[in-house]
Residue, then its C-alpha position, 0 to 999 in steps of 0.5 A: m792305639t785306639d780301642n777300635k784298633v785294638i778290637e779290630l786286631k783282636s778280631q783278626e787274631t781270633q779269625a786267624s786262629f779259627t781259620d788255622a783250627l778249622s784247617e787242622l780239623v779238615r786235615q784230621g778228617a782227611r787223615q781219618i777218611i784216608a786211614q779208613a779207606v786203606e783199612a777197608e782195602l786191606s781187609e778186602f785184600l786179606s779176605t782173598y787169602d783166608d784159605l791160605k795156610d802155612e806149614t803149621g796151619r796158621q793163617g798164611v797172610v797176616r797184618n804186620g804193622y805199618l810202613p814208615k809215615r809219609t806226607i801227601t800233599t792234598g787239596v786241604g794241605a799236607v796230610d801225614i799217612q801210614v800204609p799198613k803192611v802184611r807178613d807172608r808166612t808161606g814164603q810166596g812173596i805176597k805183599f799188600n800194595s794200596l791202590l789208593l796210596p801207591p808207594y810213588l804217590k806224593r800228591s793228590r790228583s787235585v793238586e796235579e790239576v793245579l800245576p798246569w794252571l800255575y804254569l800257564k799263569g807264568v809261575s816259573t818251575g822254581d816258584f811252584s812250591e812257594a805258589l802252592s804253599a800260598l794256595l794250600g797253606s802247606e810247604a807243598k813238599g815234593l814239588s821240586a823243579a825236577t818233579i815238575s820237569r818229570l810231570k811235564a814229560k808225563w803230560r806230553e806222554e799222556y797227550q801223545t797216547w790220547q792222540g792215538r786213541s780209537l774213535r771207531h765206536k764214537r759218534y759225535v752229534y754236535v761239535w764246537a770249534d774254536g782257536i785259542y791263542f797263547n803267548i809263548r817265548n820270544g813273544e810269539a803267539q801260538c794258536i791251539l785248535v780245539l774241538i769239543g763234541v757231544t756224544d750220542s749219550g749227551e756227554k761233552e768230550l774233548m774231540g781234538i786239540e792241535p797246534g794250528y797256523r792262524e786258524s787256517a783252513l789247512s790246519w783245521k782240515s788236518l785236524l779233521l782228517k786225523l779224527k777220521d784216521q782215528g776211526l771216526q765214521y760219522a759226520p756231526q749233525v751241527a758244527t758251531g764256531d766263530g765266522a772268522l775260522g778257516f774251519w768253515k772252508a775245511l769242514p765241507e771237504v771232510f764232513p760235507s753233510t754237517k750243518p754250520q751254525r755261527c756262534w751268537v756270542h761272537k757275532t754279537a761282539n763283532v756287530l757291537n764293535k761296529l756301533p758307537k758305545k752309546l748305542q750298544p746296549e739297545a743294539k744288544r737287546a735287539l740282537w737278543e730278540i733275534y736268537r731268543a725268538e720262539t720261531k724262525a719266522d719271529a727271528s727273521q722278523a727281528f732280524e729285518r727290524f735290526i737291519k732297517t734300524y741301523q743300516a742307514k747310519y751303520p752299514e758295516a754293523t748290518e753287513c756283519l750280521a746279514k752276511d751270516r743270516d742263514v747259518l745264524l738260524t740253523f739251530y731252529d731246525f733242531p730240538a728246542e732243548h738243544w738250542a742253548h747249547i748249539r747256538s754258541t761256543n760257550p763250552i769252549e769259551s767257559t773252559f778257556a775263560t781264565v786262560r784267555l785272561r792270563t794269556d799275557k802272563t804266559r809270555g816267556a814261561v811256556s815253550p811251543d813244545s810245552i803249551l799243547s800238553f798244558v792246554f790238554k791237561l787243562v781241558q781234561s781237568a775241566q771235562k770232569r765237571w762238564h754236564r750232559i746237554r739238556g734234552f739228550k733223549h732227543l739225540g736219537d731223533v737227530i741222528e735218525g734224521i727226523a725233521f724239526k721245525d722251530g724246535i718241535r718234531v715235524e711228526q708231532e706238529i702234524q699230529t697236534t694240528t690234526h687233533q686240534k682240527a678234529a676237536 
């Protein structure tokens, strides 16, 4: 064996030893944090019974050791914990039940969020423990096939409960719509219709999620009507989506005042697909000049330039762009801070990017009954990391119907012009 090989092996051993030591250190830290949190919870619990005494005048509720040690699977691996218990000297049956570590908890929420992803990637129920062991560096105790089956049933129940929630006090200013396809058993393709909205406070929320038939207008209409049945009273100001959706036929039937905005990401891809590859980089820059223009007039000028450049030799590409001209430029009539959000369906695309890449993996692994609850759980997990839209303070102006021109309030524009003339 060469000296270089020996050095490489020793380096790998040192690195592995360091990684194992670091993992153990992280787990120790997790144990300490959990123990401290539960101790604080216990202290607060005992303080509520400070005035309670037994017949002899002693403290009525006191500490009484610990429950048997148990293992919880967390995002840093398996962590052994012990929950303290109390003794009730008054005979009232007072018990301490930790809200942080309830008796039934065997895995942290972060691990539960991993499970739908693994299932959608084609990992069978029997392989979950092995898959999680690779991810967490532990044996992933408690994740048997029966446990996974119970979790799947729980996800379905959560989805049904969420479907019945009230939207009476909700107001969504902007909406993104898209249809996501998944391969399921028997080689079928299941389309899931997804609606994500921006509330009047600027938060992004999952509005609706339903199975659909090839993104048909009828399926979209059914979803939109269900939202109204749940109490949604106000029509969104703008809806953004791909031009191929049946959504655009259904939208004016349910929310006629909502303005359509075609997604520039989809439109760019559709136009470029109709051009030779060697021309696509330059054409992409030309399209970028349209929707990145400072004003609607500048965008229209760039639009015309693109049409004149490619119309003679590539009429299909220019027709694809020209047919949606008006609805591609809707965003110019809204606050400039919101343009980056409403001119594409990026919130849906980014959420499902990984899922789209794994679509083929789901064949044979997911049934039509399961796919909906899995997708629901995926979006719920992603929603926790969504950020408010920029310039959310302008949403009130949009709701009130204040006009915007090239991203600026018309009132403000008039005042600025008047001031400049006076100067």
